[in-house]
VONU-878377 format. One record per atom (N, C-alpha, C): x, y, z; residue number from 1; atom name. Coordinates in steps of 0.1 Angstrom, whole numbers, plus 2048, in hexadecimal, padded with zeros to 3 digits. Example, Ala and Ser with C-alpha at 12.3 -4.5 7.8 and 13.67 -1.06 7.14 Angstrom:
2
PT    x    y    z  seq  atom
PT  884  7C7  84E    1     N
PT  87B  7D3  84E    1    CA
PT  884  7DF  84E    1     C
PT  880  7EA  847    2     N
PT  889  7F5  847    2    CA
PT  881  800  84F    2     C
REM end
This chain:
229
PT    x    y    z  seq  atom
PT  F1F  73E  DDC    1     N
PT  F16  72C  DE2    1    CA
PT  F10  723  DDF    1     C
PT  F13  719  DDA    2     N
PT  F0C  70F  DD6    2    CA
PT  EFC  707  DDC    2     C
PT  EF9  704  DD5    3     N
PT  EEB  70C  DDC    3    CA
PT  EEB  6F2  DE1    3     C
PT  EE0  6EE  DE6    4     N
PT  EE6  6DF  DE8    4    CA
PT  EDA  6DB  DDD    4     C
PT  EE1  6D0  DDE    5     N
PT  ED7  6CA  DD2    5    CA
PT  ED3  6B6  DD7    5     C
PT  EC3  6BA  DD3    6     N
PT  EC3  6AB  DDC    6    CA
PT  EC1  69D  DD0    6     C
PT  EC3  693  DDB    7     N
PT  ECC  68A  DD8    7    CA
PT  EC0  682  DD1    7     C
PT  EC0  678  DC4    8     N
PT  EB1  673  DBB    8    CA
PT  EBA  665  DBF    8     C
PT  EA7  664  DC6    9     N
PT  EAB  655  DC5    9    CA
PT  EAB  64D  DBC    9     C
PT  EAD  63F  DC0   10     N
PT  EA9  639  DB6   10    CA
PT  E9A  631  DB4   10     C
PT  E9B  62D  DA7   11     N
PT  E8A  629  DA5   11    CA
PT  E84  61F  DAD   11     C
PT  E7B  622  DB6   12     N
PT  E75  615  DBC   12    CA
PT  E7B  612  DCB   12     C
PT  E89  617  DD3   13     N
PT  E8B  61E  DDD   13    CA
PT  E86  62A  DE4   13     C
PT  E8B  619  DF3   14     N
PT  E7F  627  DFC   14    CA
PT  E7D  62F  DFF   14     C
PT  E7C  644  DFC   15     N
PT  E83  648  E06   15    CA
PT  E82  64B  E0F   15     C
PT  E91  64F  E17   16     N
PT  E8B  64D  E2C   16    CA
PT  E90  657  E2B   16     C
PT  E96  65D  E3E   17     N
PT  E9B  664  E41   17    CA
PT  EA4  661  E43   17     C
PT  EAC  671  E45   18     N
PT  EB7  66E  E42   18    CA
PT  EC2  669  E54   18     C
PT  EBB  66D  E5A   19     N
PT  EB9  66D  E6B   19    CA
PT  EAB  672  E74   19     C
PT  EAD  667  E7C   20     N
PT  EA0  665  E87   20    CA
PT  EA3  674  E90   20     C
PT  E99  67B  E93   21     N
PT  E98  682  E9D   21    CA
PT  E95  67D  EA8   21     C
PT  EA3  682  EB6   22     N
PT  E9D  674  EC1   22    CA
PT  E9D  688  ECF   22     C
PT  EA2  690  ECA   23     N
PT  E9F  69A  ED5   23    CA
PT  E95  6A1  ED3   23     C
PT  E91  6A7  EE1   24     N
PT  E7D  6AC  EDC   24    CA
PT  E83  6B8  ED4   24     C
PT  E8D  6C2  ED3   25     N
PT  E8A  6CB  EC7   25    CA
PT  E8A  6C2  EBA   25     C
PT  E97  6BB  EB8   26     N
PT  E96  6B3  EA6   26    CA
PT  E88  6B4  EA5   26     C
PT  E83  6A9  EAD   27     N
PT  E7B  69D  EAE   27    CA
PT  E6A  6AE  EA6   27     C
PT  E6B  6BB  EB2   28     N
PT  E65  6C7  EAA   28    CA
PT  E66  6CC  EA0   28     C
PT  E71  6C4  E9A   29     N
PT  E77  6D0  E89   29    CA
PT  E76  6C5  E81   29     C
PT  E75  6B5  E86   30     N
PT  E6B  6B5  E7F   30    CA
PT  E5D  6B1  E7C   30     C
PT  E56  6B4  E88   31     N
PT  E46  6B9  E87   31    CA
PT  E47  6C5  E7E   31     C
PT  E48  6D3  E7E   32     N
PT  E4B  6DE  E77   32    CA
PT  E4A  6D9  E68   32     C
PT  E58  6D2  E66   33     N
PT  E5B  6CB  E57   33    CA
PT  E53  6C6  E52   33     C
PT  E4D  6BA  E5E   34     N
PT  E44  6B2  E52   34    CA
PT  E31  6BB  E50   34     C
PT  E30  6BC  E5D   35     N
PT  E28  6CA  E58   35    CA
PT  E24  6D5  E53   35     C
PT  E2C  6DD  E49   36     N
PT  E31  6E9  E45   36    CA
PT  E2C  6DD  E38   36     C
PT  E30  6D7  E34   37     N
PT  E36  6C5  E29   37    CA
PT  E28  6C1  E27   37     C
PT  E1D  6C0  E35   38     N
PT  E11  6BB  E2F   38    CA
PT  E0B  6C6  E2A   38     C
PT  E05  6D3  E2F   39     N
PT  E01  6DB  E27   39    CA
PT  E06  6E1  E16   39     C
PT  E0A  6E6  E18   40     N
PT  E0F  6E3  E04   40    CA
PT  E10  6DC  DFA   40     C
PT  E08  6C6  DFF   41     N
PT  E0A  6C4  DFA   41    CA
PT  DFD  6C3  E00   41     C
PT  DEE  6C3  DFC   42     N
PT  DE3  6C8  E00   42    CA
PT  DDF  6D1  DFF   42     C
PT  DE8  6DE  E01   43     N
PT  DDA  6E8  DFB   43    CA
PT  DE4  6EE  DE7   43     C
PT  DEF  6E9  DE8   44     N
PT  DFD  6EC  DDF   44    CA
PT  DFC  6E7  DD2   44     C
PT  DFE  6D9  DD5   45     N
PT  E00  6CE  DD6   45    CA
PT  E0E  6CB  DD4   45     C
PT  E0F  6BA  DCE   46     N
PT  E20  6B6  DCF   46    CA
PT  E24  6BE  DC6   46     C
PT  E24  6BF  DC2   47     N
PT  E2F  6C7  DB3   47    CA
PT  E2E  6D2  DC3   47     C
PT  E26  6D8  DC8   48     N
PT  E33  6E3  DCE   48    CA
PT  E3D  6E4  DDA   48     C
PT  E39  6D2  DE1   49     N
PT  E3F  6CF  DF0   49    CA
PT  E50  6CC  DE7   49     C
PT  E51  6D6  DE6   50     N
PT  E67  6D9  DE6   50    CA
PT  E6D  6D7  DF7   50     C
PT  E78  6D5  DF2   51     N
PT  E7F  6D4  E00   51    CA
PT  E80  6E5  E0E   51     C
PT  E85  6EF  DFB   52     N
PT  E88  6FC  DFB   52    CA
PT  E7A  6FE  E04   52     C
PT  E6E  6FF  DFA   53     N
PT  E60  6FE  E01   53    CA
PT  E5C  704  E08   53     C
PT  E66  6F1  E0E   54     N
PT  E59  6EF  E1C   54    CA
PT  E61  6F0  E2D   54     C
PT  E6F  6F2  E21   55     N
PT  E78  6FF  E31   55    CA
PT  E71  70A  E33   55     C
PT  E6C  714  E26   56     N
PT  E6A  721  E2A   56    CA
PT  E5C  71B  E2F   56     C
PT  E54  719  E2B   57     N
PT  E4A  717  E35   57    CA
PT  E49  710  E3E   57     C
PT  E52  70C  E40   58     N
PT  E57  705  E51   58    CA
PT  E5E  709  E59   58     C
PT  E60  71A  E56   59     N
PT  E6C  722  E5B   59    CA
PT  E77  718  E64   59     C
PT  E76  70E  E59   60     N
PT  E8A  704  E61   60    CA
PT  E8D  708  E53   60     C
PT  EA1  70A  E54   61     N
PT  EA8  70D  E4D   61    CA
PT  EA9  702  E42   61     C
PT  EAD  704  E32   62     N
PT  EAA  6F7  E2E   62    CA
PT  EB8  6EC  E33   62     C
PT  EC3  6EE  E35   63     N
PT  ECF  6E7  E37   63    CA
PT  EC6  6DE  E4A   63     C
PT  EC3  6E4  E51   64     N
PT  EBF  6DF  E5A   64    CA
PT  EB1  6D9  E4F   64     C
PT  EAC  6D4  E48   65     N
PT  E9C  6CF  E45   65    CA
PT  EA7  6C0  E3F   65     C
PT  EB2  6C5  E38   66     N
PT  EBC  6BC  E31   66    CA
PT  EC2  6B4  E3D   66     C
PT  EBD  6B4  E4D   67     N
PT  ECB  6AC  E53   67    CA
PT  EBB  69F  E57   67     C
PT  EB2  6A5  E50   68     N
PT  EA8  69D  E55   68    CA
PT  EA5  690  E46   68     C
PT  EA4  699  E3A   69     N
PT  E9B  695  E31   69    CA
PT  EA1  699  E26   69     C
PT  EA9  68E  E1B   70     N
PT  EB7  690  E12   70    CA
PT  EA8  696  E07   70     C
PT  EA2  697  E04   71     N
PT  E96  69B  DF7   71    CA
PT  E8B  69E  DF8   71     C
PT  E86  6A2  DF0   72     N
PT  E76  6A4  DF1   72    CA
PT  E6D  694  DF0   72     C
PT  E76  68B  DEA   73     N
PT  E6C  67E  DEC   73    CA
PT  E6B  67D  DFA   73     C
PT  E75  67C  E00   74     N
PT  E75  676  E10   74    CA
PT  E6D  683  E17   74     C
PT  E6B  68C  E16   75     N
PT  E5D  693  E1C   75    CA
PT  E52  68A  E14   75     C
PT  E4E  690  E0A   76     N
PT  E44  683  E06   76    CA
PT  E42  676  E09   76     C
PT  E49  670  E09   77     N
PT  E4D  661  E14   77    CA
PT  E47  663  E26   77     C
PT  E4A  66B  E27   78     N
PT  E41  66D  E35   78    CA
PT  E34  66E  E3A   78     C
PT  E2D  675  E2E   79     N
PT  E1F  67B  E2A   79    CA
PT  E1B  670  E29   79     C
PT  E21  66B  E18   80     N
PT  E1F  662  E13   80    CA
PT  E1E  651  E1C   80     C
PT  E28  654  E2A   81     N
PT  E24  642  E33   81    CA
PT  E15  64A  E3D   81     C
PT  E1B  656  E3F   82     N
PT  E0C  658  E49   82    CA
PT  DFD  65B  E42   82     C
PT  DFD  657  E35   83     N
PT  DEF  65A  E32   83    CA
PT  DEB  64C  E34   83     C
PT  DF6  63F  E28   84     N
PT  DEF  632  E27   84    CA
PT  DEC  62E  E35   84     C
PT  DEF  635  E40   85     N
PT  DF0  628  E46   85    CA
PT  DE3  62B  E50   85     C
PT  DDE  639  E4E   86     N
PT  DCF  63C  E4F   86    CA
PT  DC8  637  E46   86     C
PT  DC8  63A  E3A   87     N
PT  DC1  631  E2D   87    CA
PT  DBF  627  E31   87     C
PT  DC8  622  E39   88     N
PT  DC6  613  E36   88    CA
PT  DBD  60B  E42   88     C
PT  DBD  612  E4C   89     N
PT  DB4  612  E56   89    CA
PT  DA5  615  E55   89     C
PT  DA4  622  E4D   90     N
PT  D97  620  E4A   90    CA
PT  D92  61D  E43   90     C
PT  D9A  613  E35   91     N
PT  D91  606  E2C   91    CA
PT  D8D  5FE  E34   91     C
PT  D98  5FB  E3E   92     N
PT  D99  5EA  E45   92    CA
PT  D87  5F0  E4B   92     C
PT  D86  5F8  E4F   93     N
PT  D75  600  E5B   93    CA
PT  D6D  5FF  E50   93     C
PT  D6A  606  E3D   94     N
PT  D62  600  E32   94    CA
PT  D66  5F6  E36   94     C
PT  D70  5E7  E31   95     N
PT  D67  5DE  E2E   95    CA
PT  D64  5D7  E31   95     C
PT  D65  5D8  E46   96     N
PT  D59  5D5  E4D   96    CA
PT  D4F  5D3  E4D   96     C
PT  D4F  5E0  E47   97     N
PT  D41  5E7  E46   97    CA
PT  D34  5DE  E33   97     C
PT  D3F  5DE  E31   98     N
PT  D39  5D2  E22   98    CA
PT  D3A  5CA  E26   98     C
PT  D33  5BE  E2C   99     N
PT  D3C  5B7  E35   99    CA
PT  D2D  5AC  E2E   99     C
PT  D1F  5B6  E2B  100     N
PT  D17  5AF  E2F  100    CA
PT  D10  5B4  E1F  100     C
PT  D13  5BB  E1A  101     N
PT  D0E  5C2  E0B  101    CA
PT  D0E  5AF  E04  101     C
PT  D06  5AF  DFE  102     N
PT  D01  59E  DF3  102    CA
PT  D14  5A1  DF0  102     C
PT  D1D  594  DE6  103     N
PT  D2A  596  DDF  103    CA
PT  D28  5A2  DD1  103     C
PT  D24  59F  DCA  104     N
PT  D21  5AA  DBF  104    CA
PT  D21  5BA  DC4  104     C
PT  D1A  5B7  DCE  105     N
PT  D18  5C8  DD4  105    CA
PT  D26  5CE  DDD  105     C
PT  D2E  5C8  DE5  106     N
PT  D3B  5C4  DED  106    CA
PT  D45  5C3  DE1  106     C
PT  D48  5BB  DD6  107     N
PT  D53  5C0  DD2  107    CA
PT  D50  5CF  DC5  107     C
PT  D40  5D1  DC5  108     N
PT  D48  5E1  DC0  108    CA
PT  D4A  5E8  DCB  108     C
PT  D44  5E7  DD6  109     N
PT  D48  5F4  DDD  109    CA
PT  D59  5F5  DDF  109     C
PT  D54  5E3  DE6  110     N
PT  D6A  5E5  DE6  110    CA
PT  D70  5EF  DDC  110     C
PT  D6F  5EA  DD0  111     N
PT  D78  5F0  DC1  111    CA
PT  D79  5FC  DC3  111     C
PT  D6A  603  DC6  112     N
PT  D68  610  DC7  112    CA
PT  D6E  613  DCE  112     C
PT  D71  60D  DDB  113     N
PT  D7B  619  DEA  113    CA
PT  D8E  617  DE4  113     C
PT  D88  609  DDC  114     N
PT  D9E  60A  DD6  114    CA
PT  DA2  60E  DCD  114     C
PT  D95  613  DC6  115     N
PT  DA1  61E  DBB  115    CA
PT  D9B  62A  DBB  115     C
PT  D91  631  DCA  116     N
PT  D92  63D  DD0  116    CA
PT  D9E  641  DD8  116     C
PT  DA7  639  DE0  117     N
PT  DAD  633  DE3  117    CA
PT  DBC  638  DDD  117     C
PT  DBD  62D  DD3  118     N
PT  DC6  635  DC9  118    CA
PT  DC4  643  DC6  118     C
PT  DC0  643  DBF  119     N
PT  DBC  654  DBA  119    CA
PT  DBF  65D  DC8  119     C
PT  DB9  65D  DD5  120     N
PT  DBE  667  DDF  120    CA
PT  DCC  661  DDD  120     C
PT  DD7  65B  DDC  121     N
PT  DE7  657  DE0  121    CA
PT  DEF  65B  DD2  121     C
PT  DE8  65E  DC7  122     N
PT  DEE  666  DBD  122    CA
PT  DF1  679  DC2  122     C
PT  DE9  67B  DCE  123     N
PT  DE9  684  DD1  123    CA
PT  DF8  68E  DD2  123     C
PT  E02  680  DD5  124     N
PT  E0F  682  DDA  124    CA
PT  E14  684  DD0  124     C
PT  E13  686  DC4  125     N
PT  E17  688  DB4  125    CA
PT  E14  67B  DAB  125     C
PT  E10  67A  DA2  126     N
PT  E15  670  D98  126    CA
PT  E1F  66B  D95  126     C
PT  E2D  673  D94  127     N
PT  E38  66A  D97  127    CA
PT  E3C  662  DA7  127     C
PT  E39  66A  DB1  128     N
PT  E3E  662  DBE  128    CA
PT  E39  659  DBA  128     C
PT  E2B  655  DB9  129     N
PT  E28  64B  DBC  129    CA
PT  E27  643  DB4  129     C
PT  E24  645  DA9  130     N
PT  E2B  637  D9C  130    CA
PT  E36  630  DA1  130     C
PT  E44  639  DA5  131     N
PT  E46  631  DAE  131    CA
PT  E4D  62C  DB8  131     C
PT  E43  62D  DC3  132     N
PT  E43  624  DD0  132    CA
PT  E37  623  DD2  132     C
PT  E2F  622  DC0  133     N
PT  E24  618  DC9  133    CA
PT  E24  60B  DCE  133     C
PT  E2A  605  DCB  134     N
PT  E2D  5F8  DCF  134    CA
PT  E34  5F8  DE6  134     C
PT  E30  607  DEA  135     N
PT  E32  606  DF9  135    CA
PT  E27  610  DFC  135     C
PT  E20  616  DF6  136     N
PT  E14  61D  DFE  136    CA
PT  E0B  61D  DF7  136     C
PT  E06  610  DF0  137     N
PT  DF9  607  DE7  137    CA
PT  DED  607  DFD  137     C
PT  DE9  60C  DF8  138     N
PT  DDD  60A  E05  138    CA
PT  DD8  5FD  E09  138     C
PT  DD3  5F5  DFD  139     N
PT  DCD  5E6  DFE  139    CA
PT  DDA  5E1  E06  139     C
PT  DE7  5E2  E02  140     N
PT  DEF  5D8  E09  140    CA
PT  DF1  5DA  E15  140     C
PT  DEF  5E4  E1C  141     N
PT  DEE  5E2  E2F  141    CA
PT  DE0  5E6  E30  141     C
PT  DD6  5E1  E2E  142     N
PT  DC8  5DA  E33  142    CA
PT  DCC  5D7  E3F  142     C
PT  DC8  5D1  E4C  143     N
PT  DCB  5C8  E55  143    CA
PT  DDA  5CB  E60  143     C
PT  DE3  5D2  E54  144     N
PT  DEB  5D0  E60  144    CA
PT  DF1  5E3  E60  144     C
PT  DE5  5EA  E63  145     N
PT  DE3  5F5  E6A  145    CA
PT  DEC  600  E73  145     C
PT  DEB  5F8  E7F  146     N
PT  DF5  5F6  E88  146    CA
PT  E05  5F7  E85  146     C
PT  E0C  5F4  E79  147     N
PT  E18  5F4  E79  147    CA
PT  E19  5F8  E6B  147     C
PT  E0F  5FA  E6A  148     N
PT  E11  601  E57  148    CA
PT  E19  5FB  E4B  148     C
PT  E1A  5EE  E50  149     N
PT  E22  5DE  E47  149    CA
PT  E1D  5D8  E3C  149     C
PT  E1F  5DB  E31  150     N
PT  E19  5DA  E25  150    CA
PT  E13  5C5  E2F  150     C
PT  E08  5BD  E25  151     N
PT  E08  5B3  E2B  151    CA
PT  E10  5A4  E24  151     C
PT  E19  59E  E29  152     N
PT  E1D  597  E26  152    CA
PT  E11  58B  E18  152     C
PT  E17  587  E11  153     N
PT  E14  57F  E06  153    CA
PT  E07  578  E0D  153     C
PT  E0D  56A  E14  154     N
PT  E00  563  E1B  154    CA
PT  DF7  565  E22  154     C
PT  DF6  573  E2C  155     N
PT  DF1  577  E34  155    CA
PT  DE5  57F  E28  155     C
PT  DE6  57E  E1E  156     N
PT  DDB  589  E17  156    CA
PT  DD7  57E  E13  156     C
PT  DDF  573  E0B  157     N
PT  DD6  565  E02  157    CA
PT  DCC  560  E0E  157     C
PT  DD0  561  E1A  158     N
PT  DC6  55A  E2A  158    CA
PT  DBC  564  E2E  158     C
PT  DC1  56F  E2E  159     N
PT  DB3  57B  E2D  159    CA
PT  DA7  578  E21  159     C
PT  DAD  576  E17  160     N
PT  DA6  575  E09  160    CA
PT  D9A  56E  E0B  160     C
PT  DA3  560  E0D  161     N
PT  DA2  54F  E0F  161    CA
PT  D90  556  E19  161     C
PT  D97  559  E24  162     N
PT  D86  559  E2D  162    CA
PT  D7F  55D  E2C  162     C
PT  D82  56D  E25  163     N
PT  D79  576  E1E  163    CA
PT  D6C  56A  E16  163     C
PT  D73  564  E0D  164     N
PT  D6F  55B  E05  164    CA
PT  D68  54D  E0B  164     C
PT  D6B  548  E16  165     N
PT  D6B  53C  E1D  165    CA
PT  D5A  545  E24  165     C
PT  D58  550  E29  166     N
PT  D48  556  E31  166    CA
PT  D3D  54F  E25  166     C
PT  D47  55A  E18  167     N
PT  D3E  55E  E0F  167    CA
PT  D39  550  E06  167     C
PT  D3C  544  E08  168     N
PT  D37  536  E05  168    CA
PT  D30  532  DFC  168     C
PT  D25  539  DFD  169     N
PT  D13  535  DF6  169    CA
PT  D11  544  DED  169     C
PT  D1C  549  DEA  170     N
PT  D1E  557  DE4  170    CA
PT  D25  554  DDC  170     C
PT  D31  54A  DDA  171     N
PT  D36  547  DD2  171    CA
PT  D35  537  DC9  171     C
PT  D3B  536  DBD  172     N
PT  D3C  52B  DB8  172    CA
PT  D47  524  DB9  172     C
PT  D55  529  DB9  173     N
PT  D61  52B  DB7  173    CA
PT  D67  520  DBC  173     C
PT  D69  510  DBF  174     N
PT  D6D  50B  DC7  174    CA
PT  D7E  50E  DC3  174     C
PT  D82  511  DBF  175     N
PT  D94  512  DC5  175    CA
PT  D95  51E  DCB  175     C
PT  D92  521  DDB  176     N
PT  D97  52A  DDB  176    CA
PT  DA2  52E  DE2  176     C
PT  DAA  521  DE1  177     N
PT  DBD  52B  DE7  177    CA
PT  DB7  536  DDA  177     C
PT  DBA  531  DC9  178     N
PT  DC0  536  DB9  178    CA
PT  DB5  546  DBC  178     C
PT  DA4  544  DBF  179     N
PT  DA0  550  DC0  179    CA
PT  DA2  55A  DCC  179     C
PT  DA8  555  DDA  180     N
PT  DAB  561  DE2  180    CA
PT  DBC  564  DDA  180     C
PT  DC1  55A  DDC  181     N
PT  DD1  561  DD0  181    CA
PT  DCD  56C  DC3  181     C
PT  DC3  568  DB9  182     N
PT  DBF  577  DB5  182    CA
PT  DBB  57D  DB9  182     C
PT  DB1  580  DBF  183     N
PT  DAE  58E  DC9  183    CA
PT  DB5  594  DC9  183     C
PT  DBB  58D  DD4  184     N
PT  DC8  593  DE7  184    CA
PT  DD1  596  DDF  184     C
PT  DD8  594  DD7  185     N
PT  DE4  598  DC9  185    CA
PT  DE7  59E  DBF  185     C
PT  DDB  598  DBB  186     N
PT  DDB  599  DAC  186    CA
PT  DD5  5A3  DA5  186     C
PT  DC8  5AA  DAC  187     N
PT  DC3  5B6  DAC  187    CA
PT  DC8  5C2  DAE  187     C
PT  DCC  5BF  DBE  188     N
PT  DDE  5CD  DC3  188    CA
PT  DE9  5D0  DBA  188     C
PT  DE7  5C2  DAD  189     N
PT  DF5  5C4  DA5  189    CA
PT  DF3  5C8  D99  189     C
PT  DE3  5C3  D95  190     N
PT  DE0  5CF  D87  190    CA
PT  DE0  5DB  D8A  190     C
PT  DDA  5E3  D9A  191     N
PT  DDC  5F1  D96  191    CA
PT  DE9  5F6  D9A  191     C
PT  DF0  5ED  D9E  192     N
PT  DFE  5F2  DA1  192    CA
PT  E01  5F6  D92  192     C
PT  E01  5EB  D8E  193     N
PT  E07  5E9  D7C  193    CA
PT  DFE  5F8  D74  193     C
PT  DF0  5F7  D7B  194     N
PT  DE7  5FD  D71  194    CA
PT  DED  613  D77  194     C
PT  DF2  613  D87  195     N
PT  DF7  61D  D8A  195    CA
PT  E0A  61E  D82  195     C
PT  E0F  61D  D84  196     N
PT  E22  619  D7A  196    CA
PT  E1C  618  D6F  196     C
PT  E1A  615  D61  197     N
PT  E19  60F  D58  197    CA
PT  E0F  61E  D52  197     C
PT  DFD  61F  D5A  198     N
PT  DF6  623  D51  198    CA
PT  DEF  631  D5A  198     C
PT  DF4  637  D64  199     N
PT  DEA  63E  D6E  199    CA
PT  DDB  644  D69  199     C
PT  DDE  64E  D5B  200     N
PT  DD5  651  D5B  200    CA
PT  DC2  647  D5B  200     C
PT  DC7  63C  D59  201     N
PT  DBB  635  D55  201    CA
PT  DB5  630  D66  201     C
PT  DC1  63B  D73  202     N
PT  DB8  634  D76  202    CA
PT  DA8  640  D78  202     C
PT  DB0  646  D75  203     N
PT  DA2  652  D77  203    CA
PT  D93  651  D71  203     C
PT  D92  644  D5F  204     N
PT  D8A  639  D63  204    CA
PT  D7C  639  D6D  204     C
PT  D6E  642  D68  205     N
PT  D69  63C  D6B  205    CA
PT  D62  628  D6D  205     C
PT  D69  625  D66  206     N
PT  D64  61A  D64  206    CA
PT  D6C  611  D6F  206     C
PT  D75  618  D6F  207     N
PT  D87  609  D76  207    CA
PT  D7B  602  D80  207     C
PT  D73  60A  D85  208     N
PT  D6C  601  D9A  208    CA
PT  D60  5F5  D94  208     C
PT  D5A  5FC  D89  209     N
PT  D57  5EE  D8A  209    CA
PT  D5F  5E3  D77  209     C
PT  D66  5E8  D75  210     N
PT  D6B  5D7  D71  210    CA
PT  D72  5D7  D7B  210     C
PT  D7B  5DA  D85  211     N
PT  D7F  5D1  D8C  211    CA
PT  D76  5CB  D97  211     C
PT  D6A  5CE  D99  212     N
PT  D60  5C8  D9A  212    CA
PT  D5D  5BB  D97  212     C
PT  D59  5BD  D8B  213     N
PT  D58  5B1  D7F  213    CA
PT  D62  5A3  D7E  213     C
PT  D73  5AA  D81  214     N
PT  D7D  5A0  D80  214    CA
PT  D77  595  D8E  214     C
PT  D77  5A4  D9B  215     N
PT  D75  595  DA4  215    CA
PT  D6E  58B  DA2  215     C
PT  D61  594  D9D  216     N
PT  D50  58C  DA0  216    CA
PT  D56  581  D94  216     C
PT  D5B  584  D8C  217     N
PT  D65  574  D7F  217    CA
PT  D6A  567  D83  217     C
PT  D78  570  D95  218     N
PT  D81  567  D9B  218    CA
PT  D79  560  DA2  218     C
PT  D6B  565  DAD  219     N
PT  D6A  55A  DB5  219    CA
PT  D5C  559  DAD  219     C
PT  D59  558  DA6  220     N
PT  D4E  555  D9D  220    CA
PT  D39  551  DA4  220     C
PT  D3E  55D  DAF  221     N
PT  D37  565  DAA  221    CA
PT  D28  567  DAC  221     C
PT  D1A  565  DB5  222     N
PT  D0F  563  DB2  222    CA
PT  D05  573  DAF  222     C
PT  D04  579  DA9  223     N
PT  CFF  586  DAD  223    CA
PT  CF3  584  DAF  223     C
PT  CEB  592  DBB  224     N
PT  CE1  58D  DBF  224    CA
PT  CD2  594  DB6  224     C
PT  CCE  58F  DBA  225     N
PT  CC1  595  DAC  225    CA
PT  CB8  5A1  DB8  225     C
PT  CB0  59E  DB0  226     N
PT  CA5  5B3  DB4  226    CA
PT  CA2  5AC  DC4  226     C
PT  C9B  59F  DC6  227     N
PT  C96  59E  DCF  227    CA
PT  C99  59A  DD9  227     C
PT  CAC  598  DD7  228     N
PT  CB0  594  DE4  228    CA
PT  CB6  5A4  DEA  228     C
PT  CB5  5AF  DE4  229     N
PT  CB8  5B9  DE5  229    CA
PT  CAC  5BF  DF7  229     C
REM end
């Protein structure tokens, strides 16, 4: 008897479950599968998350697992979606706590948190995250934690501009529309390119500092003096 093979998802195509569980029994089955995959991911690493390994750990037959998840990417996608929603909520709270900091310190701390989050998402496997970074980049979800959807362009820019207006006495840039676009869209896009093309650079200790410098240059921020701290 031949072994079932996993269909390979096309690059960039968001992996989805084969069907949604409707009955209580099927919901419990999916729950066992997801929990087993989560334990394997965080205890053994993304490479260990295979459909056969998950089926074995969950006690669910491989054939039953394939009824809901067509391949390992679909399982990882379920876990990644849960993680990105949780992390977007935590990041929003963190950003709220940073609002009173002087702008240069604010941007450094924001950059650190964004980079830390990108590194955590790489735990889902470099190949997986590079392929689907456009869907699971946490910074694109902040402000939409209830639905877990990516912010639309206009909302992202509007939120960035609002933050700049609040800090008007700390920045010199007068074109707030341009600055808001570059902050809200340009910095995340730069990180997506880095993850996709040069993921090893994500581990550089200098990355958060460089990102904060770029952000300061965009808004022409005024650094706080020692007397101001």
